C-alpha positions as YAML, in Angstrom:
chain: A
units: angstrom
residues:
- id: 1
  name: MET
  ca: [130.73, 122.56, 160.14]
- id: 2
  name: GLU
  ca: [132.20, 123.43, 156.68]
- id: 3
  name: ASN
  ca: [128.89, 122.85, 154.75]
- id: 4
  name: LEU
  ca: [126.14, 124.97, 156.03]
- id: 5
  name: THR
  ca: [123.45, 127.19, 154.01]
- id: 6
  name: VAL
  ca: [121.90, 130.26, 155.78]
- id: 7
  name: PHE
  ca: [118.27, 130.73, 155.21]
- id: 8
  name: ILE
  ca: [116.49, 133.86, 156.41]
- id: 9
  name: LEU
  ca: [112.45, 133.73, 156.52]
- id: 10
  name: CYS
  ca: [111.49, 136.89, 155.30]
- id: 11
  name: GLY
  ca: [107.74, 135.97, 155.12]
- id: 12
  name: GLY
  ca: [105.00, 136.56, 157.73]
- id: 13
  name: LYS
  ca: [102.15, 138.80, 157.49]
- id: 14
  name: SER
  ca: [103.70, 141.49, 159.44]
- id: 15
  name: THR
  ca: [100.33, 142.39, 161.15]
- id: 16
  name: ARG
  ca: [101.55, 143.65, 163.95]
- id: 17
  name: MET
  ca: [104.64, 145.72, 162.55]
- id: 18
  name: GLN
  ca: [102.23, 146.91, 159.68]
- id: 19
  name: SER
  ca: [105.23, 146.74, 157.12]
- id: 20
  name: GLU
  ca: [107.61, 144.09, 155.82]
- id: 21
  name: LYS
  ca: [109.23, 143.19, 159.13]
- id: 22
  name: GLY
  ca: [113.05, 142.57, 157.59]
- id: 23
  name: LEU
  ca: [112.86, 145.91, 156.32]
- id: 24
  name: VAL
  ca: [111.96, 147.92, 159.35]
- id: 25
  name: LEU
  ca: [114.73, 150.12, 160.09]
- id: 26
  name: PHE
  ca: [116.74, 149.86, 163.38]
- id: 27
  name: GLN
  ca: [119.78, 152.06, 163.95]
- id: 28
  name: GLN
  ca: [119.62, 153.39, 160.05]
- id: 29
  name: LYS
  ca: [119.58, 150.05, 158.68]
- id: 30
  name: PRO
  ca: [117.01, 147.35, 157.81]
- id: 31
  name: PHE
  ca: [116.68, 144.52, 160.40]
- id: 32
  name: ILE
  ca: [117.87, 142.03, 157.54]
- id: 33
  name: GLU
  ca: [121.12, 143.82, 156.97]
- id: 34
  name: HIS
  ca: [121.92, 143.73, 160.57]
- id: 35
  name: ILE
  ca: [121.29, 139.83, 160.31]
- id: 36
  name: ILE
  ca: [123.47, 139.53, 157.00]
- id: 37
  name: GLN
  ca: [126.25, 141.49, 159.06]
- id: 38
  name: ALA
  ca: [126.36, 138.99, 161.83]
- id: 39
  name: ILE
  ca: [126.45, 135.92, 158.93]
- id: 40
  name: LEU
  ca: [129.07, 137.15, 156.89]
- id: 41
  name: PRO
  ca: [132.14, 136.21, 159.27]
- id: 42
  name: ILE
  ca: [130.78, 132.59, 159.06]
- id: 43
  name: THR
  ca: [129.48, 132.16, 155.58]
- id: 44
  name: GLU
  ca: [128.40, 133.78, 152.37]
- id: 45
  name: LYS
  ca: [125.82, 131.04, 151.33]
- id: 46
  name: ILE
  ca: [122.83, 133.05, 152.30]
- id: 47
  name: GLU
  ca: [119.18, 132.52, 150.84]
- id: 48
  name: LEU
  ca: [116.08, 134.25, 151.41]
- id: 49
  name: ILE
  ca: [112.51, 132.84, 151.83]
- id: 50
  name: THR
  ca: [110.50, 135.60, 150.71]
- id: 51
  name: ASN
  ca: [107.33, 135.93, 148.60]
- id: 52
  name: THR
  ca: [107.77, 139.67, 147.96]
- id: 53
  name: LYS
  ca: [110.06, 141.59, 145.45]
- id: 54
  name: GLU
  ca: [110.98, 144.32, 148.31]
- id: 55
  name: TYR
  ca: [114.38, 142.24, 149.09]
- id: 56
  name: ASP
  ca: [115.38, 142.31, 145.42]
- id: 57
  name: TYR
  ca: [117.95, 145.13, 146.39]
- id: 58
  name: LEU
  ca: [120.05, 142.50, 148.34]
- id: 59
  name: PRO
  ca: [122.51, 140.12, 146.10]
- id: 60
  name: TYR
  ca: [121.28, 136.77, 147.48]
- id: 61
  name: GLN
  ca: [119.18, 134.20, 145.81]
- id: 62
  name: LYS
  ca: [115.58, 134.47, 146.74]
- id: 63
  name: MET
  ca: [112.87, 131.80, 146.66]
- id: 64
  name: SER
  ca: [109.02, 131.97, 147.37]
- id: 65
  name: ASP
  ca: [107.40, 129.35, 149.72]
- id: 66
  name: ILE
  ca: [106.38, 126.06, 148.04]
- id: 67
  name: ILE
  ca: [103.30, 126.11, 150.17]
- id: 68
  name: LEU
  ca: [101.76, 129.56, 151.06]
- id: 69
  name: ASP
  ca: [100.41, 130.47, 154.29]
- id: 70
  name: LYS
  ca: [102.00, 127.81, 156.55]
- id: 71
  name: GLY
  ca: [103.90, 130.30, 158.79]
- id: 72
  name: PRO
  ca: [107.79, 129.58, 159.49]
- id: 73
  name: LEU
  ca: [107.22, 125.95, 159.10]
- id: 74
  name: GLY
  ca: [106.54, 126.57, 155.70]
- id: 75
  name: GLY
  ca: [109.44, 128.72, 155.15]
- id: 76
  name: ILE
  ca: [111.53, 126.02, 156.66]
- id: 77
  name: TYR
  ca: [110.27, 123.24, 154.53]
- id: 78
  name: THR
  ca: [110.88, 125.58, 151.58]
- id: 79
  name: ALA
  ca: [114.68, 126.10, 152.76]
- id: 80
  name: LEU
  ca: [115.26, 122.60, 153.52]
- id: 81
  name: THR
  ca: [113.41, 121.08, 150.22]
- id: 82
  name: ASN
  ca: [115.78, 123.55, 148.05]
- id: 83
  name: SER
  ca: [119.04, 123.08, 150.23]
- id: 84
  name: GLU
  ca: [121.88, 121.30, 149.03]
- id: 85
  name: THR
  ca: [123.74, 121.05, 152.29]
- id: 86
  name: GLU
  ca: [122.40, 118.81, 155.00]
- id: 87
  name: PHE
  ca: [122.61, 121.18, 157.85]
- id: 88
  name: ASN
  ca: [120.84, 124.61, 157.60]
- id: 89
  name: LEU
  ca: [120.94, 127.73, 159.70]
- id: 90
  name: ILE
  ca: [117.42, 128.92, 159.85]
- id: 91
  name: LEU
  ca: [116.97, 132.47, 160.90]
- id: 92
  name: SER
  ca: [113.71, 134.94, 161.36]
- id: 93
  name: CYS
  ca: [114.09, 138.31, 159.75]
- id: 94
  name: ASP
  ca: [113.14, 139.97, 162.80]
- id: 95
  name: ILE
  ca: [116.29, 139.49, 165.06]
- id: 96
  name: PRO
  ca: [118.38, 142.92, 164.57]
- id: 97
  name: LEU
  ca: [120.28, 142.28, 167.62]
- id: 98
  name: ILE
  ca: [121.82, 138.44, 166.77]
- id: 99
  name: SER
  ca: [125.58, 138.60, 166.89]
- id: 100
  name: THR
  ca: [128.31, 136.53, 164.87]
- id: 101
  name: GLU
  ca: [129.28, 135.11, 168.43]
- id: 102
  name: LEU
  ca: [125.94, 133.79, 169.22]
- id: 103
  name: LEU
  ca: [125.76, 132.24, 165.81]
- id: 104
  name: SER
  ca: [129.01, 130.82, 166.12]
- id: 105
  name: GLU
  ca: [128.21, 129.03, 169.29]
- id: 106
  name: LEU
  ca: [125.24, 127.64, 168.00]
- id: 107
  name: ILE
  ca: [127.24, 126.19, 165.09]
- id: 108
  name: SER
  ca: [130.06, 124.86, 167.10]
- id: 109
  name: LYS
  ca: [127.93, 123.41, 169.89]
- id: 110
  name: HIS
  ca: [125.49, 121.59, 167.35]
- id: 111
  name: THR
  ca: [126.03, 117.80, 167.35]
- id: 112
  name: LYS
  ca: [125.21, 115.80, 164.12]
- id: 113
  name: GLU
  ca: [122.85, 113.44, 165.71]
- id: 114
  name: ALA
  ca: [120.28, 116.30, 166.19]
- id: 115
  name: ARG
  ca: [117.85, 117.08, 163.52]
- id: 116
  name: ILE
  ca: [117.26, 120.65, 164.89]
- id: 117
  name: THR
  ca: [119.42, 122.65, 167.47]
- id: 118
  name: VAL
  ca: [117.98, 125.79, 169.13]
- id: 119
  name: PHE
  ca: [118.93, 127.97, 171.92]
- id: 120
  name: ALA
  ca: [116.69, 128.13, 175.04]
- id: 121
  name: SER
  ca: [116.62, 129.92, 178.60]
- id: 122
  name: GLU
  ca: [114.79, 129.12, 181.44]
- id: 123
  name: SER
  ca: [111.70, 131.25, 180.24]
- id: 124
  name: LYS
  ca: [111.98, 131.01, 176.29]
- id: 125
  name: VAL
  ca: [112.84, 128.71, 173.39]
- id: 126
  name: HIS
  ca: [114.27, 130.15, 170.24]
- id: 127
  name: PRO
  ca: [113.09, 127.92, 167.34]
- id: 128
  name: LEU
  ca: [113.53, 130.45, 164.63]
- id: 129
  name: ILE
  ca: [117.50, 130.79, 165.47]
- id: 130
  name: GLY
  ca: [118.09, 127.12, 164.78]
- id: 131
  name: ILE
  ca: [120.39, 124.61, 162.73]
- id: 132
  name: TYR
  ca: [117.90, 122.21, 160.66]
- id: 133
  name: SER
  ca: [118.74, 118.99, 159.39]
- id: 134
  name: LYS
  ca: [117.52, 117.95, 155.67]
- id: 135
  name: LYS
  ca: [116.64, 114.86, 157.42]
- id: 136
  name: ALA
  ca: [113.63, 116.62, 159.53]
- id: 137
  name: LEU
  ca: [112.10, 117.20, 156.02]
- id: 138
  name: PRO
  ca: [109.66, 114.33, 156.18]
- id: 139
  name: ILE
  ca: [108.05, 115.28, 159.68]
- id: 140
  name: ILE
  ca: [107.96, 118.90, 158.98]
- id: 141
  name: LYS
  ca: [105.80, 117.95, 155.72]
- id: 142
  name: GLU
  ca: [103.57, 115.64, 157.91]
- id: 143
  name: ALA
  ca: [103.07, 118.48, 160.18]
- id: 144
  name: ILE
  ca: [102.07, 121.07, 157.15]
- id: 145
  name: ASP
  ca: [99.87, 118.37, 155.67]
- id: 146
  name: ALA
  ca: [98.15, 118.04, 159.02]
- id: 147
  name: ASN
  ca: [98.18, 122.08, 159.60]
- id: 148
  name: GLU
  ca: [100.09, 121.54, 162.82]
- id: 149
  name: LEU
  ca: [102.16, 124.54, 162.41]
- id: 150
  name: LYS
  ca: [103.48, 125.46, 165.90]
- id: 151
  name: MET
  ca: [107.27, 125.21, 166.22]
- id: 152
  name: MET
  ca: [107.34, 123.98, 169.54]
- id: 153
  name: ASP
  ca: [105.11, 121.08, 168.47]
- id: 154
  name: LEU
  ca: [107.36, 120.32, 165.55]
- id: 155
  name: LEU
  ca: [110.48, 120.34, 168.38]
- id: 156
  name: ALA
  ca: [108.51, 117.72, 170.25]
- id: 157
  name: LYS
  ca: [108.32, 115.59, 167.28]
- id: 158
  name: VAL
  ca: [111.90, 115.63, 166.11]
- id: 159
  name: PRO
  ca: [115.22, 114.61, 167.89]
- id: 160
  name: HIS
  ca: [116.62, 117.87, 168.84]
- id: 161
  name: GLN
  ca: [119.29, 119.50, 171.00]
- id: 162
  name: ILE
  ca: [118.93, 122.43, 173.22]
- id: 163
  name: ILE
  ca: [121.92, 124.89, 173.95]
- id: 164
  name: ASN
  ca: [121.14, 126.51, 177.16]
- id: 165
  name: ILE
  ca: [121.70, 130.29, 177.74]
- id: 166
  name: ASP
  ca: [121.36, 132.64, 180.48]
- id: 167
  name: GLU
  ca: [118.05, 134.86, 180.77]
- id: 168
  name: SER
  ca: [120.13, 138.03, 179.81]
- id: 169
  name: GLU
  ca: [121.11, 136.43, 176.55]
- id: 170
  name: ASN
  ca: [117.38, 136.43, 175.32]
- id: 171
  name: PHE
  ca: [117.62, 140.13, 174.66]
- id: 172
  name: HIS
  ca: [119.98, 139.41, 171.82]
- id: 173
  name: LEU
  ca: [117.85, 136.76, 170.26]
- id: 174
  name: SER
  ca: [114.83, 138.82, 170.70]
- id: 175
  name: ASN
  ca: [112.45, 138.86, 167.82]
- id: 176
  name: ILE
  ca: [110.85, 142.32, 167.13]
- id: 177
  name: ASN
  ca: [107.19, 141.86, 166.17]
- id: 178
  name: SER
  ca: [105.41, 145.25, 166.80]
- id: 179
  name: ILE
  ca: [106.10, 149.19, 166.80]
- id: 180
  name: ASP
  ca: [106.01, 149.01, 170.46]
- id: 181
  name: GLU
  ca: [108.72, 146.13, 170.64]
- id: 182
  name: LEU
  ca: [110.89, 148.18, 168.32]
- id: 183
  name: ASN
  ca: [110.29, 151.41, 170.44]
- id: 184
  name: ASP
  ca: [111.31, 149.36, 173.57]
- id: 185
  name: LEU
  ca: [114.39, 148.07, 171.98]
- id: 186
  name: ASN
  ca: [115.40, 151.76, 170.86]
- id: 187
  name: ILE
  ca: [114.71, 153.00, 174.51]
- id: 188
  name: ASN
  ca: [116.88, 149.90, 176.09]
- id: 189
  name: LEU
  ca: [119.76, 150.85, 173.99]
- id: 190
  name: SER
  ca: [119.92, 154.61, 174.26]
...
C-alpha cells in the first residue's frame, strides 16, 4: 500500500496511568518512541492526534481533536478528516510492544474493500491497531453525533476485515493503561 498515513492517537484522559500515556517510560524510552520506531521502516508519514503540547519535542505534525471528549472515535474522526490518503493506519499511544512485522502484516493483508481492518484473536479484538479508510467517515460522524463511542459498535456498522492472530500475539498488541499493567509488562520481560 503506497499511500498510507499513520496517525497515533495521543489523547485520552490517562486516569488510570495518572500521566500522559504516550510519554510513560518503558525500557528508558517513552511509549510513543517505541511505536514510532516500529512505524519508520514502513513510512515516515506520521501524525499525532493530541490536545497537549507535551509531544512538541517530536518532529511530526500534530493536530487537536476536532470534537473534544469523544474518546478514540473522536481521534479517528480527526485523523480521517485531515488525512490526504484514503487508507490510514490508526494506532493508540499505549502499545509499546508493537512491531514493524505486525504492522507490515496488517498492511499486506488489508483488502481495499474493507473500510476498517484490525487484528483479533479468539479472546480480543484490537480496534486501535487498524487500517481505516476515509470512506468510513460518514458512519464515524453519525456515531459521534449520537454519542455512540464504543469502538466495537463502530466495527459492527462498517464493512470490516479481521486478521486472525494467535492468543500469544495479543501480548505484542497489549495496550498498557495502568501502573499495574506497566509493572506486569516489566516483570514479564525481565
